[in-house]
Phi, psi and omega in degrees: 000131183274160176306320182292327179284329173296315179295322182290321180296325182270002183066028184259003175281151171289139169293160179282149181290125183290340188291169176285146172272135182270134184273131185240147180268131175275111187257013179176184186233137171241102185233157176255142181262338178232158175294151174061038184239353177215138171239155182222161181214163180192174178223135172225172182234150176237111176284150178241166176299341179268015175069016168278156178226130183257126179260140182230130172245136182217165177228152175213161180273139181278346187275309184251358179068018178279129175294130181264306184211156176208165177211132182241153180198151169274349173266184177294152171278117184274168175299325178293321177299314179299315181294326174298318178297321176298312184288329171296317185301311172302315178291328177291323180289317192245002179080328175203170181284349183263005189262012184284107189283328179223166183296135176241143182264146168245099183271124172213166180281190178256042176286164189299320179295333180280331193253356180292150193304316185300320182288322181294317175299316181298319178308315177286328177297322180277004181066030177260157178259116183290134183231111182252150175294148184292339180197162183290133171070014181286144178289345182266013185275253188258055191298323180301307179296323183285333175293318178301310182301312184296316176299327180290000000 
């Protein structure tokens, strides 16, 4: 018996959204040509029954979909927290910040913690190439991270 079937029997699954799906045109492909060349990140919220919200910032590998690092807080996720996740991810993947053998992309959305000046500088200090989605809510944007959030 799978976790989905247990949750369905217990009435713990969310109901499907009744709204119309917006059709989006896929205008390109975002692929990685080599392993360990792209990381992605995002932030999501988990509401609780006590009306508190836990905000989680995470990073994951785009090749294998493995969650690399995360941080959770009941306050807002700051730019510094986001940068900490970024640095920890690079260190976990490569052992140190000096071991990047080929260019690596850091795919993130255009949120305030990703576009603040200090984060943009940190991306370049870590020898990462910033990779931003071409448009808001596009299916070819940060799909790996968005799929993880949806699964979670």
